[in-house]
N, C-alpha and C positions, 0 to 999 in steps of 0.2 A: 394328168395327175397333179394334184396340188403339192407344192414343195413342203418338205417336212417342217422347216422353220416357221412357215406361215401357219401350218396346222397347230404347232406347239403354241404359238402366240395366241391363236384363237382359243385353244383349250385353256390357256391361262386366264383368259377373259371369261371362262365359264360357258363357252358356246357348246351346247350338247352335240351338235353335228361333228365338230372337230374332235371331241373326246371319243365319239363313236367311231370315227374314221381311224383314229390312232389305235384303238383297241382292236379294230378289224385288221389293221396291219400286223398287230401282234399275233392275233389268232391265226392269221393266214401265213405266218412266217414270211412276210413279204420281203423282197430284196432291200427295202428301205428300213428294215427292222433295226439294223445296227445304227443307222443314222438317227432313228427315232430315240433309241436308248441313250445314245451319246448326248442328244439334245436335252433329254429329260433329266439326266444324272444330276446336274447342279440344282435342279428345282425340287428335288424330293427330300424326304426325311422329316416332314412336318406332320403327316397324317397319323392318327392313332388307328391301328388295324385291329378290329374285333372279329374273331371267328365264331360262328354259331354252328353247332353240330348236334346230332342226336338221331334217334331212330325215326323212321317214317311215321307220321301221324302225331308227333308231339307238338306240332304247331310252330315249326321254325319260321315259315313265311309270315305268319300272323305276328309272331314275336319280333321279327325283323322290322315289319311295318310299324309296330308299336314303338320300337326303339327309334326309328326314323322320326316319328312324331315327337318323341321326347327330346331328341337332340335338336330338332328344328325349333322347338319352343325356346331353346337356349341360344338360338341364332346361329347354330353351326351348320356348315355345309356338309352334306352327307353323300357318300357314294355307296352303292350297293352292288356287289357281285353275287348273283345267284347262280350257283354252279349246278346245272341240270344234267340228267342222263342224256346221252347222245341219241339222236334219231338214227335208227338203223338205215334209213333211206338217204338222208341228206348229210348226216354227220353233225347237224346243227342241234341246238338245244330244243328238247321236246316241248318244254312248257312255255318257252318264250318269256317275255317280260311278265312277271307274275301278276295275275289278276288281282290278288289280294293287296298288291302295292299300288293299284291303279289310282288310289286317292292322292298319291304323291306325284303322279305323272305330270301335272301342270305346274309343279313347284320348281322354279329355276334353281333353287338351292339344293335340289336332290337329283342325283344321276343314278339310274337303275339299269343294270346290264345283266342279261342272262348269258352264261357261257356254257358250252357243252364240255363234258368230261372227255369225249372222244375215246371212251374206253380206258382212260387213265386211272390206274388204281390209286386209292387214297381219297377219292371223292372230290378231288380238285382238278380243274382243267390244267394241262401242262403249262398253259400261257398265263395262269393266274398271277404269278409273281410280277410279270411285266405289266399286266392289266392293273394291278394294285399301284404300280409305279406311275402309270398314266393318270389314275384318279388322284394320286398324291400330288403330282405336278400340276394338275388342273385346279388345285386349291381346295380339295376336300379336307375338312378338319377331322372327320371320322369316316372310316371305310368299314362297312359291315360285309363280311364274306360268309354267305350261307351255303352250306355244302349239301350234296346229295345224301340222303339217308341210306348208307350202304353198310352200316355195321362196323366190322373190325378195321377195314382199311381207311375208315374216316378219320383216324387219329392223325392223319397227315396235316389236318388243319392247324395243329399245334405248331408246326414248323413254319407256317405262313403268317400267323397272327401274333400281335403283341400280347393280346389277352384272348384266351379260349373260353367260350361259354358252352357248357353242355346242358342241353334241354332234356328233361324227362317228363313223363305224364303218368298219373295214377292209372292202374288197371291194365298196364301194357307189359307187365313183366320186365320193366326197364331195369330194376335193380340187378336181376340176374344177367340181363343182356349187357348192362354197363360193365359188370365184372368180367364177363367174357371178352368184351371188345377192347379192354384196356383203357376204356374211356375215363376210368377213375384216375388214371395217371396223367391225363392231359388237361383236365378242367382247372381253370383258375376261378371260375364262378359257376355254380350249379343253379339251374332254374327248374323248379317243379311247376310246369305250366298246367293249365286246366285245374287249378287248385280248388275250384268250386265242386269238383267231382268227389265222390266217396273214395277214400283211400289216399287222398293227397297227403294228409298228416303222416300216415303209415309209410308212404313212399319217402317223404323227407326224413323220417326217423331211420329208415333202413339205409338210406344214402349216407346219413350222418354216421351211422354205425360202421358202414363199409369204409368210409373215408378215414375213420379212426383206427381201423385194423392195420397193424403193421406200420403205424405212423412213426416216422423217425425225424420229426421236425425239431430243429433247434429253436431256442427262444429268439423271437424276432422274425422267424420264417413266416411265409404267407400261409394262412389257413383258409382254404377256399370256403366262402360263405354259401349257404343254401337259401335261395330266395323263392318264395311261392308267388305265382302270378296267375292272372286270368287275362292273357294277352288280348283276347278278342274284345274285352271291355276296358283294356288299358290299366287294369288293376295290378299293382306291384311293379309296374315298369319303371317308375321313378326310383324305386329301391334297387332295381337292377343297374340303372345308370349310376347310382351312388356307389354300388359295389365295384363297378368298372373303374370309376374315378379313383376309388381307394386303392385298387390294385395297380393302376397306372402310377399313382403317387408313390406307392411302396416300391415298385420296380425302379422308378427314377432315383429314389433315395438309396437303394441298395445296388445300383449299377446293373440291375437285371435287364432293363429295357435295352440298353446299349449292347449288352451281351447277346440278347435274343436277336437283335437286328444284325449283328455281326455274323451270327450263326446262319441266319437266313440268307445273307449275302453270299456266304461261303458255299452254302448248299446250292444256291442258284448258279454260281460260277461252275461248280462241279457238274451240275445237270447239263449246262450248256456244253462243257468240255466233253462229257461222256456222249452226249448226243452227236457232237461233231465227229468223235472217234467212231461211233457206230455207223455213221453215214459213210465214212471212209472205208471201214471194214466191209460194209455192204457193197461198196464199189469194187471190192476185190474179188467178189464171187466170179469165178471164171478167169480171174487173173492168174498169170503163170506162177507168181510168187506163192500164192496160197496152194496152188496145185502141186508145186515142187515140194513144199513142206509136207503136204498130205502124203505124197509118195514116199518121203523119207520116214514118216511115222509108220506107214504100212510095212515098209521094208525093215523096220526095227532099228533104224539108224538114229532115230530121234524120238524123244518122248514129247507128248502134247504140250507140256508146260514150257519146255525149251523152245518148241516151235512157236508158241504164243508170244514168248519174250522176243523172239526174232521178228515176228510180225509187228509187234508194238513198236520195237526200235525202228523198224522200217517206216512205220506210219508217222512217228514223231519226228524222224529225220527228214521225211519227204515233204 
């Protein structure tokens, strides 16, 4: 097993194998995970994280690939995390590294990785925050996180990204779906893809109307723009990049970017702590303490809330 410091040094040099190995350690919750995160901590905080979400069939992978092309023209290093459904057999990503992004496979300035959700609600792999940190430390200027199209639970992307892009397409009932899914609450930039199809203008108008409903923005607040694209032909993609840059500049000016990153770090710490507690509680099944508390509840000597408090106190002290 290669030592962590050597892997991190190679990842900093942009070596894809080292980056892949570090992300595999993260995904597998390897014993070296804590050492990896400690080594990466001082090297992060430079990448701009963009989340792409939307219903299945709107062209997320095509749009992601088109954005990679646009950012590479600017000379930026790009990382892509494509979060796929889990294989029911292996637990791995079903789609693998996306075929649509194969044109970037030989570009040393692009790193593409598919991650499995492993059944995690929210459309994001549980290890995505740590994988983002790996790509950040490896020198990526922009990290694109493309999520599984799973509807309502997909809003979790908003908690992982600096800027969230919501994609829609005409003729898919996306306006209604977006309202249901709460997607209108999370988008910083909206993209109507496949704009060469009938109904694209109507979709954009409906979206604009829905964004205006119940709007309570103060002067100077960010108003999410709506950009029409034909990602398969690269049309409108530069306008999307321009909208992303404007949103980033607005966030930096108003302190929103730093606040979002603090909230992201807080959520990550909470997730790690809750996971650790769950594991410890799982270890208690069959343990005499849990059994004794259960007996007292059945006997009417103790209510379940008091019992849970006692259990938590024991866990945190132990």
